[in-house]
N, C-alpha and C positions, 0 to 999 in steps of 0.2 A: 849588209856589212859596210863598214866605213873604210876609208883609206886615209889615215892620218900618219904623218911622218913625225917621229920623235928623235930628237938629238940625244946623244949620250948625256946622262945626268938629268934630263927632263923629269919632272914630277907629274903624275897623273892622279887627280883626286876623283875617286869614284864614290858617290855618296847618294843617300836619300835622307829622309828625316830622322832616321834612327841608326843608320850604319854608315861607316865611312872606311874606305881603304885608301891609303896614301901609297902609291906605287912609284918606283923610280926605274928609269930605263938604264940598265947597266950594260946594254948592248950598244950598238951604234944605229945610225939612221937606216942603213940598209938591212940590218938584222937586229931589230929591237928585242930586248929581253927584259920584261918587266918583273921586278922583284918588289915584294911588300916591305915598305919601310915601317908602316904602322897600320893596325886594324883597330877601329873604335866601334863599339856597339853600345847603344843606350835604348833598350826596349821601352816603349811607352804603352801603358794600358789604354784600352778604349775609353772614350769619354763617358760612356754609360756606366763603366765600372768605377770611374773616379768621382762622379757626381753623387752627392748625398741626398739630393732632393729632386723632385720633378721640376720641369721648367716652370717659371713663374707666369703670372697673368697680370695684366694691367687693366685698369678701369678707364673708360673713355672720359674725357673732361666734361662732356655733356651727355646725359642719358645713362642708360644702364648697360651699355655694350661693354663687353670685355674681350680682350685679345690675348693670345698666347705670346710669350716672349721666348725666342729661341735660346736653347741651352748653350752655355759657353762650351766651345770646342777645346777642351783641355789637352787632348792629344795633339791637335793642330798647333796649339801654342807651344807645347813641349818640343815638337819637331822644328818649329821656327827657332826656338831658343838653342836647340842642338846645332843647327846649321850656322847660326850666328857665332856660337862659341867655337865651332870648328874653324871658321874664318879668323876669328880673333887669335886662335892658337897659331894659325899659319902666319898671321901678321907679326907675331913675336917669336917665330921659329929662329933659333940661333944659327942653324945650318943655312948656307946660301941656297936659294932656290933659283936655278938658271931660268926655267920656264915652267909654268904651271898650266896644265890642261885640265879642264873640269868636265866630268861626265855625271849628269844627274837627271832625274825625271824633270819634265817641264816645270811643274809646280815648285820643286826644290830649286831649280835653276833660277826661277824668278826671285825667290827669297835671297839666294846667294848674290845675284846681281845687285840687289839693293844694299847688301851688306859688305861688298868688296871694299877693303881699305886701300890706302895708298900703295903699300908694298905689293899686295896681290894684284892690283891693277897694273902695276909696272912690269910684272912678269907673266901676265895672263896670256896664254896661247889660245888653243881651240876650246870652244864650249860646245858640248854635245848633249842634246836633249834626249837622253836614253836612260832607262833604269837597268844598270848592269850589276847592281849590288849583290844579287843572288847567284852570280856566276863565279866559278873558280878563276884564279888569276890567268891561267893559260887560255881560258875561253875569252876573257876580257881582252887579252892581247890579240887573239885571233880576230875578234870582232872589230877592234880598233885599227888593226893594220890591214884588214881585208884578206886575211889568211895568206899573206905573202910567204913565199918559200923561205925556209930557215927560221920561221917563227914557231913559238911553242905550241 
């Protein structure tokens, strides 16, 4: 469990490459109460289901040797595009964001860090490398606050 402190109005982005929850603390620092502002889901099919052909092969420039070429990771590319679009959405969010905390698996967090825009960087709080997208909001709250008394 983690022990993170959220001020009233702080936003928490919990995401991976296909799902995102934008939560807001409607409680206070002592007794946080996370509420869902928005839930976004964009399932991606596996690469093998998207590809139409087997991976290619290339001929060596000299001799008769051939090598396989790795198949394009369509699912991985779709997940990166989803995360980048999510941050772009936050960059242009009309509502004020007092502080944004990000919770994502390490790989997704790496993509997000490269895509942070000026607005997101200016309000960025904690970054947590954990995948909590499969949990209900009250469990996410309990994990992030260390199960403090008075939390959901």
